[in-house]
LODREN-130823 format. One record per residue: x, y, z of N, C-alpha, C, O, CB in turn; residue number from 1; residue in one letter. Coordinates in steps of 0.001 Angstrom, whole numbers. Atoms other than C-alpha are relative to their C-alpha. Glycine has a CB too. Example, Ala and Ser with C-alpha at 12.3 -4.5 7.8 and 13.67 -1.06 7.14 Angstrom:
2
<<890, -1190, 0>, <12300, -4500, 7800>, <900, 1200, 0>, <1936, 1181, 665>, <-992, 27, 1246>, 1, 'a'>
<<-820, -1190, -60>, <13670, -1060, 7140>, <-770, 1090, 730>, <-261, 2198, 899>, <414, 462, -1415>, 2, 's'>
***
This chain:
74
<<-1292, -145, 605>, <16114, -8610, -105794>, <1079, -318, 1040>, <1578, 562, 1741>, <174, 1418, -576>, 1, 'x'>
<<-986, 462, -959>, <18503, -10617, -103726>, <1365, 661, -199>, <2046, 992, 771>, <139, -1497, -95>, 2, 'x'>
<<-1306, -607, 280>, <21565, -9161, -105455>, <72, 1416, 547>, <1080, 1808, 1136>, <278, 8, -1507>, 3, 'x'>
<<35, -1384, -493>, <20546, -5599, -104605>, <37, 18, 1517>, <734, 843, 2107>, <-1259, 734, -510>, 4, 'x'>
<<5, 61, -1467>, <19843, -6537, -100984>, <1378, -340, 554>, <1779, 173, 1598>, <-1019, -1031, 485>, 5, 'x'>
<<-1343, 353, -457>, <23285, -8097, -100677>, <914, 1222, 4>, <1765, 1367, 881>, <594, -1103, -887>, 6, 'x'>
<<-819, -1208, 88>, <24837, -4795, -101744>, <-485, 1061, 978>, <304, 1611, 1746>, <-15, 554, -1427>, 7, 'x'>
<<560, -1111, -776>, <22490, -2334, -100019>, <-110, -336, 1489>, <332, 439, 2336>, <-1374, 378, -545>, 8, 'x'>
<<267, 336, -1405>, <21530, -4149, -96813>, <1190, -646, 709>, <1453, -357, 1877>, <-1185, -927, 81>, 9, 'x'>
<<-1062, 763, -649>, <24492, -6422, -96154>, <1389, 573, -223>, <2352, 129, 402>, <-31, -1406, -483>, 10, 'x'>
<<-1271, -680, 190>, <27264, -4178, -97459>, <1035, -721, -841>, <2207, -344, -830>, <575, 267, 1291>, 11, 'x'>
<<-948, 682, 883>, <28834, -6621, -99920>, <329, 907, -1179>, <-478, 1754, -1562>, <-575, -1359, -495>, 12, 'x'>
<<-378, -822, 1148>, <30717, -5070, -102814>, <-744, -466, -1252>, <-1113, -1633, -1379>, <1529, -54, -230>, 13, 'x'>
<<680, 330, 1253>, <29090, -4941, -106219>, <810, -1028, -775>, <250, -1958, -1356>, <-222, 1266, -856>, 14, 'x'>
<<-860, 934, 738>, <32075, -6735, -107742>, <-125, -1429, 538>, <-239, -2377, -238>, <1463, 458, 74>, 15, 'x'>
<<67, 1349, -570>, <31905, -9664, -105309>, <-1363, -651, -233>, <-1442, -1845, -519>, <300, 47, 1496>, 16, 'x'>
<<1349, 544, 223>, <28133, -10082, -105643>, <-171, -370, -1469>, <-705, -1433, -1785>, <-1093, 1023, 431>, 17, 'x'>
<<118, 268, 1435>, <28293, -9853, -109438>, <770, -1259, -388>, <279, -2081, -1161>, <508, 1199, -812>, 18, 'x'>
<<-809, 1185, 296>, <31063, -12440, -109589>, <-680, -1257, 531>, <-783, -2258, -178>, <1411, 138, 605>, 19, 'x'>
<<647, 1144, -631>, <29279, -14790, -107200>, <-1262, -435, -748>, <-1542, -1629, -854>, <-344, 330, 1441>, 20, 'x'>
<<1259, 303, 690>, <25993, -14554, -109160>, <157, -98, -1512>, <-820, -305, -2231>, <-1027, 1054, 327>, 21, 'x'>
<<-317, 88, 1422>, <27695, -14592, -112573>, <-829, 988, -841>, <-1436, 620, -1847>, <-234, -1427, -492>, 22, 'x'>
<<637, -1079, 741>, <26226, -11264, -113708>, <1026, 1120, -178>, <2050, 1139, 505>, <-1288, 517, 736>, 23, 'x'>
<<-955, -1084, 214>, <27939, -8143, -115001>, <-131, 1052, 1091>, <-1214, 1277, 1633>, <-206, 637, -1380>, 24, 'x'>
<<43, -1076, -997>, <28880, -5380, -112605>, <-852, 1158, -508>, <-1515, 1842, 272>, <1428, 493, 336>, 25, 'x'>
<<804, -1075, 588>, <27248, -2936, -115001>, <-1498, -214, 271>, <-2208, 726, 629>, <256, 85, -1518>, 26, 'x'>
<<1406, 312, -278>, <23873, -4706, -114627>, <-323, 228, 1473>, <-1355, 807, 1811>, <-320, -1455, -392>, 27, 'x'>
<<248, -139, -1430>, <24196, -4801, -110854>, <6, 1463, 433>, <-812, 1860, 1263>, <1040, -780, 791>, 28, 'x'>
<<17, -1433, -293>, <25096, -1094, -110675>, <-1339, 610, -399>, <-1903, 1418, 340>, <1152, 716, -731>, 29, 'x'>
<<1279, -532, 480>, <21970, -338, -112719>, <-1137, -424, 920>, <-2020, 379, 1224>, <-279, -474, -1438>, 30, 'x'>
<<1058, 479, -896>, <19788, -2494, -110456>, <47, 704, 1349>, <-992, 1067, 1900>, <118, -1508, 200>, 31, 'x'>
<<-133, -700, -1286>, <21168, -900, -107292>, <-508, 1435, -135>, <-1178, 1955, 757>, <1481, -8, 485>, 32, 'x'>
<<469, -1364, 226>, <20515, 2523, -108769>, <-1525, 43, -106>, <-2164, 954, 420>, <637, 580, -1273>, 33, 'x'>
<<1451, 22, 214>, <16968, 1559, -109768>, <-771, -486, 1228>, <-1813, 76, 1565>, <-332, -883, -1186>, 34, 'x'>
<<749, 639, -1083>, <15952, -603, -106789>, <617, 171, 1379>, <84, -363, 2351>, <-139, -1447, -285>, 35, 'x'>
<<-673, -175, -1284>, <18340, 463, -104010>, <-824, 824, 975>, <-1915, 1287, 641>, <1346, 652, -205>, 36, 'x'>
<<761, -651, -1070>, <17275, 2117, -100775>, <-363, 1446, -302>, <-1330, 1954, 265>, <780, -51, 1272>, 37, 'x'>
<<301, -1393, 323>, <17358, 5646, -102281>, <-834, 155, -1261>, <-1108, 1279, -1682>, <1275, 771, -151>, 38, 'x'>
<<694, -89, 1280>, <15420, 4779, -105434>, <-1460, 394, 171>, <-2051, 189, 1231>, <93, -1320, -735>, 39, 'x'>
<<1415, -383, -31>, <11976, 6117, -106276>, <-886, -1236, 22>, <-1966, -1202, 613>, <-352, 885, -1212>, 40, 'x'>
<<779, 1235, -15>, <10740, 2552, -106870>, <-122, -535, 1423>, <-1181, -1020, 1819>, <644, -1058, -915>, 41, 'x'>
<<18, 450, -1388>, <11684, 1657, -103295>, <-892, 902, 840>, <-1596, 415, 1724>, <1422, -30, 576>, 42, 'x'>
<<854, -947, -727>, <9953, 4798, -101984>, <-1467, -313, -244>, <-2271, -286, 688>, <311, 1449, -419>, 43, 'x'>
<<1389, 329, 327>, <6738, 3859, -103806>, <-423, -1261, 725>, <-1518, -1320, 1285>, <-180, -173, -1517>, 44, 'x'>
<<307, 1239, -696>, <6876, 339, -102390>, <-137, 248, 1497>, <-1047, -287, 2130>, <1080, -1052, -271>, 45, 'x'>
<<43, -307, -1424>, <7579, 1689, -98901>, <-1286, 749, 353>, <-1900, 476, 1384>, <1230, 827, 407>, 46, 'x'>
<<1250, -725, -230>, <4637, 4102, -99166>, <-1197, -948, -49>, <-2126, -829, 749>, <-170, 1121, -1040>, 47, 'x'>
<<1093, 969, 111>, <2378, 1251, -100260>, <-54, -892, 1240>, <-1137, -1185, 1744>, <165, -862, -1271>, 48, 'x'>
<<-30, 829, -1200>, <3516, -903, -97326>, <-506, 780, 1215>, <-1185, 213, 2071>, <1423, -517, 256>, 49, 'x'>
<<498, -832, -1098>, <2831, 1979, -94931>, <-1515, 115, -59>, <-2196, 62, 965>, <640, 1396, -44>, 50, 'x'>
<<1448, -103, 179>, <-644, 2356, -96371>, <-689, -1301, 413>, <-1744, -1269, 1046>, <-340, 342, -1463>, 51, 'x'>
<<577, 1293, -388>, <-1328, -1366, -95919>, <18, -143, 1516>, <-952, -626, 2101>, <773, -1172, -661>, 52, 'x'>
<<-75, 79, -1467>, <-133, -1170, -92283>, <-1081, 844, 666>, <-1553, 505, 1751>, <1379, 452, 485>, 53, 'x'>
<<1061, -831, -575>, <-2668, 1602, -91687>, <-1313, -762, 97>, <-2135, -476, 967>, <-196, 1265, -832>, 54, 'x'>
<<1260, 724, 46>, <-5443, -854, -92527>, <103, -1420, 532>, <-704, -2281, 180>, <-509, -32, -1400>, 55, 'x'>
<<-89, 1303, -653>, <-4259, -3819, -90495>, <-306, 173, 1476>, <-43, 1223, 2063>, <1403, -641, -203>, 56, 'x'>
<<419, -48, -1389>, <-5528, -4614, -87059>, <472, -1256, 711>, <188, -2360, 247>, <-1530, 151, 110>, 57, 'x'>
<<-424, 1205, -708>, <-3917, -6940, -84526>, <-1190, -677, 671>, <-1936, -39, 1414>, <1075, 337, 1043>, 58, 'x'>
<<1100, 764, -589>, <-6381, -9668, -83528>, <579, -1312, 514>, <1016, -2154, -270>, <-1159, -254, -1043>, 59, 'x'>
<<-502, 1214, -641>, <-5299, -12363, -81060>, <1382, -384, -508>, <1623, -1549, -824>, <-966, -1147, -226>, 60, 'x'>
<<-1368, 277, 397>, <-1645, -12065, -82048>, <216, -106, -1500>, <1348, -265, -1956>, <443, -1247, 635>, 61, 'x'>
<<-133, 40, 1449>, <-2370, -12124, -85765>, <-558, 1300, -555>, <-1227, 2057, 148>, <-733, -1239, -610>, 62, 'x'>
<<470, -1234, 608>, <-3117, -9346, -88187>, <-1068, -281, -1040>, <-927, -1168, -1882>, <1158, 760, -629>, 63, 'x'>
<<1063, 103, 994>, <-6308, -8962, -90141>, <34, 1268, -838>, <180, 2369, -308>, <-1407, -204, 672>, 64, 'x'>
<<49, -1139, 886>, <-6456, -6712, -93153>, <-1439, 488, -55>, <-2353, -260, -403>, <534, -358, -1415>, 65, 'x'>
<<1337, -556, 28>, <-9417, -4402, -92887>, <-376, 372, -1425>, <418, 967, -2153>, <-101, 1218, 923>, 66, 'x'>
<<486, -363, 1316>, <-11482, -4019, -96012>, <-729, 1321, 125>, <-1655, 1457, 924>, <-921, -1103, -596>, 67, 'x'>
<<592, -1330, -51>, <-12393, -421, -96608>, <-764, 222, -1298>, <-210, 92, -2390>, <1089, 1106, 216>, 68, 'x'>
<<847, -244, 1160>, <-15250, 371, -98935>, <-304, 1489, -32>, <-807, 2057, 938>, <-1318, -857, 50>, 69, 'x'>
<<266, -1411, 151>, <-15514, 3877, -100221>, <-1296, 147, -787>, <-1415, -334, -1914>, <1184, 731, -704>, 70, 'x'>
<<1290, -195, 643>, <-19070, 4892, -101034>, <-128, 1469, -329>, <71, 2337, 521>, <-1177, -483, 902>, 71, 'x'>
<<171, -1366, 445>, <-19702, 7984, -103042>, <-1409, 460, 326>, <-2383, -192, -49>, <285, 129, -1506>, 72, 'x'>
<<1310, -544, -357>, <-22529, 10091, -101672>, <-249, 1225, -889>, <547, 2163, -904>, <-73, 377, 1539>, 73, 'x'>
<<270, -1136, 896>, <-24160, 12430, -104194>, <-274, 1297, 742>, <-515, 2328, 114>, <-1173, -316, -887>, 74, 'x'>
***
C-alpha cells in the first residue's frame, strides 16, 4: 500500500496523497486506519516476518530459509 506508506512512513498529509493519487481522503483515512503502523493487520504481518527471521540462517552472505518439519510422536 504505497499510499499508506507515504502517509505513515514519509509524513505526507492524507489530503496531498489523496489528491496526487486521485482517490478520496475518506478511502485513504480508512486504509491508514486499517493498514497503518498501529493496525492489527500490520502487527500480524510484523509477527509473521519475525517468525520467518527466526528460521533464516546467514550462509556466505546470503540467507537460506530453514525448513522445519514437525513430527508428531505418539
